[in-house]
MARBA-3410 file (N, C-alpha, C, O; in Angstrom, 1 decimal):
239
-65.7,15.4,-66.8,-65.5,15.1,-65.3,-66.6,14.1,-65.1,-67.7,14.3,-65.6 ~ -66.2,12.8,-64.5,-67.1,12.0,-64.0,-67.4,11.9,-62.4,-66.6,11.4,-61.6 ~ -68.5,12.5,-62.2,-69.0,13.4,-60.7,-69.5,12.1,-60.1,-70.2,11.3,-60.7 ~ -68.8,12.1,-58.7,-69.1,10.7,-57.7,-70.8,11.1,-57.3,-71.2,12.1,-56.8 ~ -71.5,10.0,-57.9,-72.7,9.8,-57.1,-73.2,9.0,-56.1,-73.0,7.8,-56.2
-73.7,9.5,-55.1,-74.2,8.9,-53.9,-75.1,8.1,-53.9,-75.1,7.0,-53.3 ~ -76.2,8.6,-54.8,-77.6,7.9,-54.8,-78.1,8.3,-56.0,-77.7,9.5,-56.4 ~ -78.8,7.8,-56.7,-79.7,8.0,-57.8,-81.1,7.3,-58.0,-81.0,6.1,-58.3 ~ -82.4,8.0,-58.0,-83.5,7.0,-58.3,-84.4,8.2,-59.6,-84.0,9.2,-60.1 ~ -85.4,7.6,-59.6,-86.3,8.4,-60.7,-86.7,9.7,-60.2,-87.4,10.5,-60.8
-86.2,9.9,-59.1,-86.8,11.4,-58.7,-85.7,12.2,-58.1,-85.9,13.5,-58.0 ~ -84.5,11.8,-57.7,-83.7,12.6,-57.5,-82.1,11.9,-57.3,-81.8,10.8,-57.1 ~ -81.3,12.8,-57.4,-79.7,12.5,-57.3,-79.2,13.2,-56.4,-79.6,14.4,-56.1 ~ -78.0,12.4,-55.8,-77.2,13.1,-54.9,-75.8,12.9,-55.1,-75.4,11.7,-55.4 ~ -75.1,13.9,-55.0,-73.6,13.8,-55.5,-72.5,14.4,-54.4,-72.8,15.2,-53.6
-71.4,13.9,-54.6,-70.2,14.5,-53.9,-69.8,15.6,-54.3,-68.7,15.4,-54.8 ~ -70.1,17.0,-54.2,-69.5,17.9,-55.2,-67.8,18.1,-54.9,-67.3,18.3,-53.8 ~ -67.2,18.0,-56.1,-65.6,18.6,-55.9,-65.4,20.1,-55.4,-66.4,20.8,-55.2 ~ -64.3,20.5,-55.1,-64.0,21.9,-55.0,-63.9,22.8,-56.4,-63.5,22.2,-57.4 ~ -64.3,24.0,-56.5,-63.9,24.9,-57.5,-65.1,24.7,-58.6,-64.9,25.1,-59.8
-65.9,24.3,-58.4,-67.0,24.1,-59.2,-68.2,24.7,-58.9,-68.6,24.6,-57.7 ~ -69.0,25.4,-59.7,-70.4,26.0,-59.4,-71.4,25.1,-59.2,-71.4,24.0,-59.8 ~ -72.4,25.3,-58.5,-73.6,24.2,-58.4,-74.5,24.7,-59.6,-75.1,23.9,-60.3 ~ -74.7,25.8,-59.9,-75.6,26.1,-61.1,-75.0,27.2,-61.8,-74.1,27.8,-61.2 ~ -75.4,27.5,-63.2,-74.8,28.4,-64.1,-74.5,29.9,-63.8,-75.5,30.5,-63.5
-73.3,30.4,-63.7,-73.0,31.6,-63.3,-73.9,32.8,-64.1,-73.8,32.8,-65.4 ~ -74.5,33.5,-63.6,-75.3,34.5,-64.0,-74.5,35.7,-65.2,-75.2,36.3,-66.0 ~ -73.5,35.7,-65.1,-72.6,36.5,-66.0,-71.9,35.6,-67.0,-71.6,36.2,-68.1 ~ -71.6,34.5,-66.8,-71.0,33.6,-67.7,-71.6,32.1,-67.6,-71.0,31.3,-67.0 ~ -72.7,31.8,-68.3,-73.5,30.6,-68.1,-72.6,29.4,-68.5,-72.9,28.3,-68.1
-71.5,29.5,-69.2,-70.8,28.7,-69.9,-69.7,27.9,-69.0,-69.3,26.8,-69.3 ~ -69.4,28.7,-67.9,-68.6,28.1,-66.9,-68.9,27.0,-66.3,-70.1,26.7,-66.0 ~ -67.8,26.1,-66.0,-68.5,24.4,-65.5,-69.4,24.9,-64.3,-69.4,25.8,-63.5 ~ -70.3,23.7,-64.4,-71.4,23.8,-63.3,-72.0,22.3,-63.2,-72.2,21.5,-64.1 ~ -72.2,22.2,-62.0,-73.1,20.9,-61.6,-74.4,20.8,-62.2,-74.6,19.7,-62.8
-75.0,21.5,-62.2,-76.4,21.3,-63.0,-76.2,20.9,-64.4,-76.6,19.8,-64.8 ~ -75.5,21.7,-65.2,-75.3,21.4,-66.9,-74.7,19.9,-66.7,-75.4,19.0,-67.2 ~ -73.5,19.5,-66.1,-72.9,18.6,-66.0,-73.6,17.3,-65.7,-73.3,16.3,-66.3 ~ -74.7,17.3,-64.8,-75.5,16.1,-64.3,-76.1,16.3,-65.2,-75.8,15.2,-65.8 ~ -76.8,17.0,-65.9,-78.0,17.2,-66.9,-77.5,16.4,-68.2,-78.3,15.6,-68.8
-76.4,16.5,-68.6,-75.6,15.8,-69.7,-75.6,14.5,-69.5,-75.7,13.7,-70.3 ~ -75.4,14.3,-68.3,-75.2,12.7,-68.0,-76.5,11.8,-67.4,-76.7,10.6,-67.5 ~ -77.2,12.8,-66.8,-78.3,11.9,-66.2,-79.7,12.5,-66.6,-80.6,12.1,-65.9 ~ -80.0,13.3,-67.6,-81.1,14.1,-67.5,-81.6,15.1,-66.7,-80.8,15.9,-66.1 ~ -83.1,15.3,-66.8,-83.5,16.5,-66.3,-82.9,16.6,-64.9,-83.0,15.7,-64.1
-82.4,17.9,-64.5,-81.7,18.1,-63.1,-82.3,19.5,-62.8,-82.1,20.5,-63.6 ~ -83.0,19.5,-61.6,-83.6,20.9,-60.8,-82.9,21.1,-59.6,-83.0,20.3,-58.7 ~ -82.0,22.5,-59.4,-81.3,22.5,-58.0,-82.2,22.7,-57.3,-83.3,23.1,-57.7 ~ -81.9,22.3,-56.0,-82.9,22.5,-54.7,-82.0,23.2,-53.9,-82.5,23.9,-53.1 ~ -80.8,23.2,-53.7,-79.9,24.0,-52.9,-78.5,24.3,-53.1,-78.0,23.4,-53.8
-77.7,25.1,-52.8,-76.3,25.4,-53.3,-75.4,25.1,-52.4,-75.7,24.9,-51.3 ~ -74.2,25.0,-52.8,-72.9,25.0,-51.9,-71.9,26.0,-52.9,-71.6,25.8,-54.1 ~ -71.5,26.8,-52.1,-70.2,27.8,-52.7,-69.2,27.0,-53.7,-69.0,25.8,-53.6 ~ -68.8,27.8,-54.4,-67.8,27.3,-55.5,-66.6,26.3,-54.9,-66.4,25.1,-55.2 ~ -65.9,27.1,-54.0,-64.6,26.4,-53.2,-65.6,25.1,-52.4,-64.9,24.1,-52.2
-66.8,25.1,-51.9,-66.9,24.2,-50.9,-67.3,22.8,-51.4,-67.8,22.7,-52.5 ~ -66.9,21.8,-50.7,-67.2,20.6,-51.3,-68.3,19.6,-50.6,-69.1,20.1,-49.7 ~ -68.5,18.3,-51.0,-69.6,17.7,-50.2,-70.9,17.5,-50.5,-71.3,17.8,-51.7 ~ -71.8,17.0,-49.7,-73.2,16.3,-50.4,-74.1,17.3,-50.6,-74.3,18.2,-49.7 ~ -74.7,17.3,-51.9,-75.6,17.8,-52.4,-76.5,17.0,-53.2,-76.2,16.1,-53.9
-77.9,17.7,-53.0,-79.1,16.8,-53.9,-79.7,17.9,-54.8,-79.7,19.1,-54.6 ~ -80.1,17.1,-56.0,-80.9,17.9,-57.0,-82.4,16.9,-57.3,-82.3,15.7,-57.2 ~ -83.2,17.3,-57.6,-84.4,16.7,-57.9,-84.4,16.7,-59.5,-83.8,17.5,-60.2 ~ -85.2,15.6,-59.9,-85.5,15.2,-61.5,-86.4,15.4,-61.8,-86.7,15.3,-63.0 ~ -87.4,15.7,-60.7,-88.7,16.1,-61.2,-89.5,17.1,-60.6,-89.2,17.5,-59.5
-90.6,17.5,-61.1,-91.1,18.9,-60.6,-91.5,18.4,-58.8,-91.1,19.0,-57.8 ~ -92.2,17.5,-58.8,-92.9,16.6,-57.7,-91.7,16.7,-56.5,-91.7,17.3,-55.5 ~ -90.8,16.0,-56.9,-89.5,16.0,-56.0,-88.8,17.1,-55.7,-88.2,17.1,-54.6 ~ -88.7,18.3,-56.6,-88.3,19.4,-56.3,-89.2,20.2,-55.4,-88.7,21.0,-54.6 ~ -90.4,20.1,-55.5,-91.3,20.8,-54.5,-91.2,20.3,-53.2,-91.0,21.1,-52.3
-91.3,19.0,-52.9,-91.1,18.2,-51.7,-90.0,18.4,-51.1,-90.1,18.5,-49.9 ~ -88.8,18.6,-51.7,-87.2,18.8,-51.2,-87.2,20.3,-50.7,-86.7,20.7,-49.6 ~ -87.8,21.3,-51.8,-87.7,22.5,-51.3,-88.4,22.7,-50.1,-87.9,23.5,-49.3 ~ -89.6,22.1,-49.8,-90.3,22.4,-48.6,-89.7,22.2,-47.3,-89.9,22.9,-46.4 ~ -88.9,20.9,-47.4,-88.3,20.6,-46.4,-87.0,21.7,-46.1,-86.5,21.8,-44.9
-86.6,22.3,-47.0,-85.4,23.2,-46.8,-85.9,24.4,-46.4,-85.0,25.1,-45.9 ~ -87.2,24.8,-46.5,-87.7,25.9,-45.9,-88.0,25.6,-44.6,-87.8,26.4,-43.7 ~ -88.5,24.6,-44.5,-89.2,24.3,-43.0,-88.0,24.1,-42.1,-88.2,24.3,-40.9 ~ -86.9,23.8,-42.4,-85.5,23.5,-41.9,-85.6,22.0,-41.3,-85.0,21.7,-40.3 ~ -86.3,21.0,-42.0,-86.5,19.7,-41.7,-85.4,18.8,-42.1,-85.4,17.6,-42.1
-84.2,19.6,-42.6,-83.2,18.9,-43.4,-82.0,18.7,-42.1,-82.0,19.4,-41.1 ~ -81.3,17.8,-42.2,-79.9,17.8,-41.5,-78.6,18.2,-42.4,-78.1,17.7,-43.4 ~ -78.3,19.2,-41.8,-77.0,19.8,-42.9,-76.0,20.0,-42.0,-76.0,20.9,-41.2 ~ -74.6,18.9,-42.1,-73.9,19.1,-41.1,-72.5,19.3,-42.2,-72.4,18.8,-43.3 ~ -71.5,20.2,-41.7,-70.3,20.7,-42.4,-69.0,20.4,-41.2,-69.0,20.4,-39.9
-67.9,20.3,-42.2,-66.6,20.2,-41.5,-65.7,21.4,-41.7,-65.2,21.6,-42.8 ~ -65.4,22.2,-40.9,-64.4,23.5,-41.1,-63.3,23.4,-40.4,-63.5,23.1,-39.2 ~ -61.9,23.8,-41.0,-60.9,24.3,-40.2,-60.6,25.4,-40.1,-60.6,26.1,-41.2 ~ -60.3,25.9,-39.0,-60.5,27.3,-38.3,-59.3,27.9,-37.8,-58.4,27.0,-37.5 ~ -58.9,29.2,-37.5,-58.0,29.8,-36.8,-58.4,29.6,-35.1,-59.5,29.9,-34.7
-57.3,29.1,-34.4,-57.7,29.1,-32.7,-58.5,27.9,-32.8,-58.6,27.0,-33.6 ~ -59.0,28.0,-31.3,-59.7,26.6,-30.7,-60.8,27.4,-30.2,-60.6,28.2,-29.3 ~ -62.1,27.1,-30.6,-62.9,28.1,-30.0,-63.4,27.8,-28.9,-63.4,26.7,-28.5 ~ -63.9,28.8,-28.1,-64.1,28.7,-26.8,-65.7,29.3,-26.3,-65.8,30.5,-26.3 ~ -66.7,28.6,-25.8,-66.6,27.5,-25.4,-66.4,26.4,-26.5,-66.4,26.9,-27.7
-66.3,25.0,-26.4,-65.8,24.2,-27.5,-67.1,23.7,-28.3,-67.0,23.1,-29.4 ~ -68.5,24.0,-27.6,-69.6,23.8,-28.1,-70.7,24.9,-28.0,-71.2,25.0,-26.9 ~ -71.2,25.4,-28.7,-72.3,26.4,-28.6,-73.0,26.7,-29.9,-72.7,26.2,-31.0 ~ -74.0,27.7,-29.6,-74.7,28.2,-30.8,-74.6,29.6,-31.1,-74.7,30.5,-30.3 ~ -74.5,29.8,-32.3,-74.4,31.3,-32.9,-75.9,31.5,-33.4,-76.4,30.8,-34.3
-76.3,32.3,-32.7,-77.8,32.9,-33.3,-78.0,34.3,-33.5,-78.4,35.1,-32.7 ~ -77.4,34.7,-35.0,-76.9,36.2,-35.1,-77.6,36.5,-36.3,-77.8,35.5,-37.1 ~ -78.1,37.6,-36.7,-78.9,37.8,-38.0,-78.0,38.1,-39.2,-76.9,38.7,-38.8 ~ -78.1,37.8,-40.4,-77.1,38.2,-41.5,-77.5,38.9,-42.5,-78.7,38.7,-42.9 ~ -77.0,39.8,-43.0,-77.3,40.6,-44.3,-76.2,41.0,-45.3,-75.1,41.2,-44.9
-76.6,41.2,-46.5,-75.6,41.5,-47.2,-74.6,43.1,-46.6,-75.0,44.1,-46.1 ~ -73.4,42.9,-46.9,-72.5,44.1,-46.4,-72.6,45.4,-47.3,-72.3,45.5,-48.5 ~ -73.2,46.4,-46.3,-73.7,47.6,-47.5,-72.4,48.1,-48.7,-72.7,48.5,-49.8 ~ -71.3,48.0,-48.3,-70.5,48.5,-49.0,-69.3,47.5,-49.9,-68.7,47.8,-50.9 ~ -69.3,46.3,-49.2,-68.6,45.2,-49.9,-69.5,44.3,-50.7,-70.5,43.6,-50.3
-69.2,44.3,-51.9,-70.3,43.8,-53.0,-69.8,42.1,-52.8,-68.6,41.7,-52.8 ~ -70.9,41.4,-52.6,-70.8,39.6,-52.3,-70.2,39.6,-51.0,-69.3,38.7,-50.8 ~ -70.5,40.3,-50.4,-69.8,39.8,-49.0,-71.3,39.8,-48.0,-72.2,40.5,-48.4 ~ -71.3,39.2,-46.8,-72.2,39.3,-45.7,-71.5,39.7,-44.5,-70.3,39.6,-44.4 ~ -72.5,40.0,-43.5,-72.2,40.5,-42.1,-73.3,40.3,-41.1,-74.5,40.2,-41.4
-72.9,40.1,-40.0,-73.9,40.0,-39.0,-74.2,41.2,-38.5,-73.3,42.0,-38.0 ~ -75.8,41.7,-38.5,-76.4,42.9,-38.5,-77.7,42.7,-38.0,-78.4,41.8,-38.5 ~ -78.2,43.6,-37.0,-79.3,43.6,-36.7,-80.3,44.6,-37.7,-81.5,44.8,-37.6 ~ -79.7,45.0,-38.4,-80.3,46.0,-39.3,-80.6,45.2,-40.6,-79.5,45.0,-41.3 ~ -81.7,44.8,-41.1,-82.2,44.2,-42.1,-81.7,42.6,-42.2,-82.0,41.9,-43.1
-81.1,42.3,-41.2,-80.7,41.0,-41.0,-81.6,39.7,-40.9,-82.4,39.6,-40.0 ~ -81.3,38.8,-41.6,-82.2,37.5,-41.7,-81.7,36.5,-40.7,-80.5,36.1,-40.4 ~ -82.9,36.1,-40.1,-82.4,35.0,-38.9,-81.6,34.1,-39.2,-81.8,33.6,-40.3 ~ -80.4,33.6,-38.4,-79.4,32.8,-39.0,-79.2,32.1,-37.9,-79.1,32.8,-36.9 ~ -79.0,30.6,-37.6,-78.7,29.8,-36.5,-77.5,28.8,-37.2,-77.7,28.3,-38.3
-76.3,28.7,-36.4,-75.6,27.8,-36.6,-75.0,27.0,-35.4,-74.7,27.9,-34.6 ~ -74.8,26.0,-35.1,-74.3,25.3,-34.0,-72.8,24.9,-34.5,-72.4,24.5,-35.6 ~ -72.1,25.0,-33.3,-70.8,24.2,-33.7,-70.3,23.4,-32.6,-70.8,23.5,-31.5 ~ -69.1,22.6,-32.9,-68.7,21.8,-31.7,-67.1,21.5,-32.4,-66.9,21.3,-33.6 ~ -66.0,21.7,-31.6,-64.9,21.4,-31.6,-64.6,19.9,-31.6,-64.6,19.2,-30.6
-64.2,19.4,-33.1,-63.7,18.0,-33.3,-62.5,17.5,-32.9,-62.3,16.3,-32.5 ~ -61.4,18.5,-33.0,-60.1,18.1,-32.9,-59.3,19.2,-32.9,-59.3,19.9,-33.9 ~ -58.5,19.8,-31.7,-57.8,21.0,-31.6,-56.5,20.4,-32.3,-56.0,19.3,-32.1 ~ -56.1,21.5,-33.2,-54.8,21.2,-33.9,-53.6,22.3,-33.8,-53.2,23.1,-34.7 ~ -53.2,22.2,-32.6,-52.3,23.6,-32.2,-53.1,24.9,-32.1,-53.8,25.3,-31.2
-52.8,25.5,-33.1,-53.2,27.0,-33.0,-54.5,26.9,-34.2,-54.8,27.9,-34.9 ~ -55.1,25.5,-34.3,-55.9,25.6,-35.3,-57.0,24.5,-34.7,-56.7,23.9,-33.8 ~ -58.3,24.3,-35.3,-58.9,23.2,-35.1,-59.8,23.0,-36.1,-60.2,23.9,-36.9 ~ -60.2,21.2,-36.0,-61.3,21.1,-37.1,-62.5,21.2,-36.3,-62.3,20.9,-35.2 ~ -63.7,21.7,-36.7,-65.0,22.1,-36.2,-66.0,21.6,-36.7,-66.2,22.1,-37.8
-66.9,20.7,-36.3,-68.2,20.6,-36.8,-69.1,21.5,-36.6,-69.2,22.1,-35.6 ~ -70.0,21.7,-37.7,-71.1,22.8,-37.9,-72.3,22.3,-38.3,-72.3,21.7,-39.3 ~ -73.4,22.4,-37.7,-74.6,22.1,-38.0,-75.2,23.5,-38.4,-75.0,24.4,-37.5 ~ -76.0,23.8,-39.5,-76.9,24.9,-39.7,-78.3,24.5,-40.1,-78.6,23.5,-40.7 ~ -79.0,25.5,-39.5,-80.5,25.2,-39.3,-81.3,26.4,-40.3,-82.5,26.5,-40.2
-80.5,27.2,-41.1,-80.9,28.2,-41.9,-79.7,28.1,-42.8,-78.6,27.6,-42.6 ~ -80.2,28.7,-43.9,-79.0,28.7,-45.4,-78.8,30.1,-45.9,-79.0,30.3,-47.1 ~ -78.4,31.1,-45.1,-78.1,32.2,-45.5,-76.6,32.0,-46.3,-75.9,31.0,-46.1 ~ -76.3,32.9,-47.1,-75.3,33.1,-48.0,-74.1,33.3,-46.8,-74.2,34.0,-45.9 ~ -73.1,32.6,-47.0,-71.8,32.4,-46.2,-72.0,32.4,-44.7,-71.3,32.9,-43.8
-73.1,31.7,-44.7,-73.5,31.5,-43.0,-72.2,31.1,-42.0,-71.8,31.7,-41.1 ~ -71.7,30.0,-42.6,-70.8,29.4,-41.7,-69.5,30.5,-41.6,-69.2,30.8,-40.5 ~ -69.0,30.9,-42.5,-68.0,31.7,-42.7,-68.1,33.1,-41.7,-67.2,33.4,-40.9 ~ -69.2,33.6,-41.9,-69.7,34.8,-41.4,-69.9,34.6,-39.9,-69.5,35.5,-39.1 ~ -70.5,33.4,-39.7,-70.7,33.3,-38.1,-69.4,33.0,-37.2,-69.1,33.5,-36.1
-68.7,32.2,-37.9,-67.2,31.8,-37.2,-66.3,33.0,-37.0,-65.5,33.1,-36.0 ~ -66.5,34.1,-38.1,-65.5,35.1,-38.0,-66.0,36.1,-37.2,-65.4,37.0,-36.8 ~ -67.1,35.8,-37.0,-68.1,36.9,-36.0,-67.5,36.5,-34.4,-67.1,37.4,-33.6 ~ -67.5,35.4,-34.2,-67.0,35.0,-33.0,-65.6,34.9,-32.7,-65.1,34.6,-31.6 ~ -64.8,35.3,-33.9,-63.2,35.2,-33.6,-62.5,34.1,-33.8,-61.4,33.9,-33.3
-63.2,33.0,-34.9,-62.6,31.9,-35.3,-62.7,31.8,-36.7,-63.4,31.0,-37.2 ~ -62.1,32.6,-37.5,-62.4,32.4,-39.0,-61.9,31.2,-39.7,-61.1,30.5,-39.1 ~ -62.4,30.9,-40.8,-61.6,29.8,-41.3,-60.5,30.1,-41.6,-60.1,31.2,-41.8 ~ -59.5,29.0,-41.8,-57.9,29.5,-42.0,-57.7,30.0,-43.5,-56.7,30.7,-43.7 ~ -58.4,29.8,-44.3,-58.3,30.3,-45.7,-59.5,30.8,-46.1,-60.4,30.0,-46.5
-59.6,32.1,-45.9,-60.8,33.0,-46.2,-60.7,34.2,-46.8,-60.8,35.2,-46.0 ~ -60.5,34.4,-48.0,-60.2,35.9,-48.5,-61.2,37.1,-48.1,-60.9,38.2,-48.2 ~ -62.5,36.6,-47.8,-63.4,37.6,-47.5,-63.5,38.0,-45.9,-63.6,39.2,-45.5 ~ -63.4,36.7,-44.9,-63.7,36.8,-43.8,-62.5,36.5,-42.7,-62.4,36.7,-41.5 ~ -61.5,35.9,-43.6,-60.3,35.4,-42.6,-59.3,36.3,-42.8,-59.2,37.4,-43.5
-58.2,35.5,-42.0,-56.6,36.4,-42.1,-56.1,36.2,-43.4,-55.5,37.2,-43.8 ~ -56.1,35.1,-44.3,-55.3,34.8,-45.3,-56.2,34.4,-46.5,-57.3,33.9,-46.3 ~ -55.5,34.5,-47.8,-56.4,33.8,-48.7,-55.6,32.6,-49.4,-55.9,32.1,-50.5 ~ -54.4,32.1,-48.7,-53.9,31.1,-48.8,-53.1,30.4,-47.4,-52.8,31.1,-46.5 ~ -52.9,29.2,-47.4,-52.1,28.6,-46.3,-50.8,28.3,-46.6,-50.7,27.6,-47.6
-49.7,28.8,-46.0,-48.3,28.3,-46.3,-47.7,27.6,-45.2,-47.6,28.1,-44.1 ~ -47.1,26.4,-45.5,-46.6,25.6,-44.4,-45.5,26.3,-43.7,-45.2,26.0,-42.5 ~ -44.8,27.4,-44.3,-43.9,28.1,-43.6,-44.3,28.9,-42.4,-43.6,29.2,-41.5 ~ -45.7,29.2,-42.4,-46.4,30.1,-41.5,-46.4,29.2,-39.9,-46.5,29.7,-38.8 ~ -46.4,28.1,-40.1,-46.6,27.3,-38.7,-45.0,26.6,-38.4,-44.6,26.4,-37.3
-44.4,26.4,-39.5,-42.8,25.7,-39.3,-41.8,26.9,-39.0,-40.7,26.8,-38.4 ~ -42.4,28.1,-39.5,-41.4,29.2,-38.9,-40.0,28.6,-39.4,-39.9,28.1,-40.5 ~ -38.6,28.7,-38.6,-37.5,28.5,-38.8,-37.2,27.4,-39.5,-36.4,27.2,-40.4 ~ -38.0,26.5,-39.1,-37.9,24.9,-39.4,-38.1,24.7,-40.9,-37.7,23.8,-41.5 ~ -38.9,25.8,-41.5,-39.1,25.5,-42.9,-38.1,25.7,-43.9,-37.7,26.9,-44.1
-37.5,24.6,-44.4,-36.4,24.9,-45.4,-36.9,24.8,-46.9,-37.5,23.9,-47.4 ~ -36.6,26.1,-47.5,-36.9,26.0,-48.9,-35.8,26.0,-49.8,-34.9,26.9,-49.6 ~ -35.6,25.4,-50.7,-34.5,25.5,-51.9,-34.3,27.0,-52.3,-35.2,27.8,-52.4 ~ -32.9,27.2,-52.6,-32.7,28.5,-53.1,-33.4,29.2,-54.3,-33.4,30.4,-54.4 ~ -33.9,28.5,-54.9,-35.0,29.0,-56.5,-36.3,28.5,-56.2,-37.2,28.7,-57.0
-36.5,27.8,-55.2,-37.7,27.2,-54.7,-38.9,28.3,-54.5,-38.7,29.4,-53.9 ~ -39.9,28.0,-55.1,-41.1,29.0,-54.7,-42.3,28.2,-53.9,-43.0,27.4,-54.3 ~ -42.3,28.7,-52.9,-43.4,27.9,-52.0,-44.8,27.8,-52.6,-45.4,28.8,-53.1 ~ -45.2,26.6,-52.4,-46.7,26.5,-53.0,-47.6,26.4,-51.7,-47.2,25.8,-50.7 ~ -48.7,27.1,-51.7,-49.8,27.0,-50.6,-50.2,25.5,-50.5,-50.4,24.8,-51.5
-50.2,25.0,-49.0,-50.8,23.9,-48.5,-52.4,23.6,-48.9,-52.9,22.6,-49.2 ~ -52.9,25.0,-48.8,-54.1,24.9,-48.7,-54.6,26.3,-49.5,-54.3,27.4,-48.9 ~ -55.3,26.2,-50.6,-55.6,27.7,-51.2,-57.2,27.8,-51.4,-57.6,28.7,-52.1 ~ -57.9,27.1,-50.8,-59.5,27.3,-51.0,-59.9,27.3,-49.4,-59.2,27.0,-48.4 ~ -61.2,27.9,-49.5,-62.1,27.9,-48.2,-62.2,26.4,-47.8,-62.7,25.5,-48.5
-61.6,26.2,-46.6,-61.7,24.8,-45.9,-63.0,24.5,-45.5,-63.3,24.9,-44.3 ~ -64.0,24.0,-46.2,-65.3,24.1,-45.6,-66.0,22.6,-46.7,-66.0,22.5,-47.9 ~ -66.5,21.9,-45.9,-66.8,20.5,-46.5,-68.3,20.3,-46.1,-68.5,20.4,-44.9 ~ -69.1,20.0,-46.9,-70.7,19.8,-46.5,-70.5,18.1,-46.2,-70.8,17.4,-47.1 ~ -70.0,17.6,-45.1,-70.0,16.2,-44.7,-71.3,15.5,-44.4,-71.2,14.3,-44.2
-72.3,16.0,-44.3,-73.5,15.1,-44.1,-74.9,15.8,-44.6,-75.1,17.0,-44.4 ~ -75.7,15.1,-45.1,-77.0,15.6,-45.7,-78.1,14.4,-45.2,-78.0,13.3,-45.6 ~ -79.1,14.9,-44.3,-80.1,14.1,-44.4,-81.5,14.7,-44.7,-81.8,15.9,-44.6 ~ -82.3,13.8,-45.0,-83.9,14.3,-45.6,-84.7,13.3,-45.8,-84.2,12.2,-45.9 ~ -86.1,13.6,-45.9,-87.2,12.6,-46.1,-87.1,12.7,-47.7,-87.1,13.7,-48.3
-87.1,11.5,-48.2,-87.5,11.2,-49.6,-89.2,11.9,-50.1,-90.3,11.5,-49.7 ~ -88.7,12.9,-51.1,-90.4,13.3,-51.4,-91.2,12.5,-51.7,-92.3,12.8,-51.4 ~ -91.0,11.2,-52.2,-91.9,10.6,-53.0,-91.9,9.1,-52.0,-93.0,8.7,-51.9 ~ -91.1,8.6,-51.5,-91.3,7.1,-50.8,-91.5,7.6,-49.2,-91.9,6.8,-48.4 ~ -91.2,8.6,-48.9,-91.0,9.2,-47.3,-89.9,8.2,-46.6,-90.1,7.6,-45.5
-89.1,8.0,-47.1,-87.8,7.3,-46.5,-86.8,8.2,-45.9,-86.4,9.1,-46.6 ~ -86.5,8.1,-44.8,-85.4,9.1,-44.4,-84.0,8.6,-45.1,-83.7,7.4,-45.3 ~ -83.4,9.6,-45.6,-82.0,9.3,-46.3,-81.0,10.2,-45.7,-81.2,11.3,-45.2 ~ -79.7,9.4,-45.7,-78.7,10.1,-45.0,-77.5,9.8,-45.8,-77.2,8.7,-46.3 ~ -76.9,10.8,-45.9,-75.5,10.4,-46.6,-74.4,11.3,-45.9,-74.6,12.4,-45.2
-73.1,10.5,-46.1,-72.0,11.1,-45.2,-70.8,10.8,-46.1,-70.7,9.7,-46.7 ~ -69.8,11.9,-46.3,-68.6,11.7,-47.0,-67.6,12.2,-46.2,-67.7,13.1,-45.4 ~ -66.5,11.5,-46.4,-65.1,12.1,-45.7,-64.7,13.3,-46.0,-65.4,13.9,-46.8 ~ -63.4,13.9,-45.5,-63.1,15.1,-45.9,-62.3,14.9,-47.2,-61.6,13.9,-47.3 ~ -62.3,15.8,-48.2,-61.7,15.8,-49.3,-60.0,15.7,-49.2,-59.5,15.9,-48.1
-59.2,15.5,-50.3,-57.8,15.3,-50.2,-57.0,16.3,-49.7,-56.0,16.0,-49.1 ~ -57.5,17.6,-50.0,-56.7,18.6,-49.7,-56.9,19.2,-48.3,-56.1,19.9,-47.8 ~ -58.0,18.9,-47.7,-58.4,19.2,-46.3,-57.7,18.1,-45.6,-57.0,18.5,-44.6 ~ -57.8,17.0,-45.8,-57.1,15.8,-45.2,-55.7,16.0,-45.1,-55.2,15.7,-44.0 ~ -54.9,16.5,-46.1,-53.6,16.7,-45.9,-53.4,18.0,-45.1,-52.3,18.0,-44.6
-54.1,18.9,-44.9,-53.9,20.0,-44.2,-54.1,19.6,-42.7,-53.3,20.1,-41.9 ~ -55.3,18.6,-42.1,-55.3,18.0,-40.8,-54.1,17.4,-40.5,-53.5,17.6,-39.4 ~ -53.5,16.5,-41.4,-52.3,15.7,-41.2,-51.2,16.6,-40.9,-50.6,16.4,-39.8 ~ -50.8,17.7,-41.6,-50.0,18.5,-41.3,-49.9,19.2,-39.9,-48.9,19.2,-39.1 ~ -51.1,20.0,-39.7,-51.2,20.3,-38.4,-51.4,19.4,-37.3,-51.4,19.9,-36.1
-51.5,18.1,-37.4,-51.5,17.2,-36.3,-49.8,17.0,-35.8,-49.3,16.8,-34.7 ~ -49.0,17.1,-37.3,-47.8,16.9,-36.9,-47.0,18.0,-35.9,-46.0,17.8,-35.1 ~ -47.9,19.3,-36.5,-46.8,20.5,-36.0,-47.6,20.8,-34.8,-47.0,21.3,-33.8 ~ -48.7,20.6,-34.6,-49.5,20.8,-33.4,-48.8,20.7,-31.9,-49.4,20.9,-30.9
END
């Protein structure tokens, strides 16, 4: 797979991550396709700085030297990095712009899941803004100031507006067109309906940081991936 590189120099590389691809090797099966191995094969030494979940698409930066890794990591830890996402959610959040400031911790009984809790929860802040209402759904812009596991998914679900596809925190594991078309949806006698969207609709649309060597402010922005664009188009028609 040829990865879409947004920027590369001697110190770092910025890519537009496709969906269904791990950022780093899986602990249980390190041979699963992952960005770190793929980039290393094509561009040499690669050091992960941050991660995106497997289904999430968008802007991701990797360091190519220990110095660059140290400088970038310090910015992420100090929350000096601009991180903006686009998400498709159930409902139209009210108010249409707000801050969610609720601690997050691993769920005590559901492995791999997180939850809002004051007990052992770590500070987590998410700002959101409704970008476009889409009938019973909406496109939401989200800026995060902390990087907790599943933060956006957990916070939006907590206030009652989960992502439209989210098997962990939402209402469905796939989105069918028949759900919104109802009786207007016509299916052939032997046709099996295919999902309009079958992954968590979250896209890291913008990333900004200070170059760890040149001290130049770098800013990268990418459009919605094809599957999320198709979803928005359908919801506009039906909204």
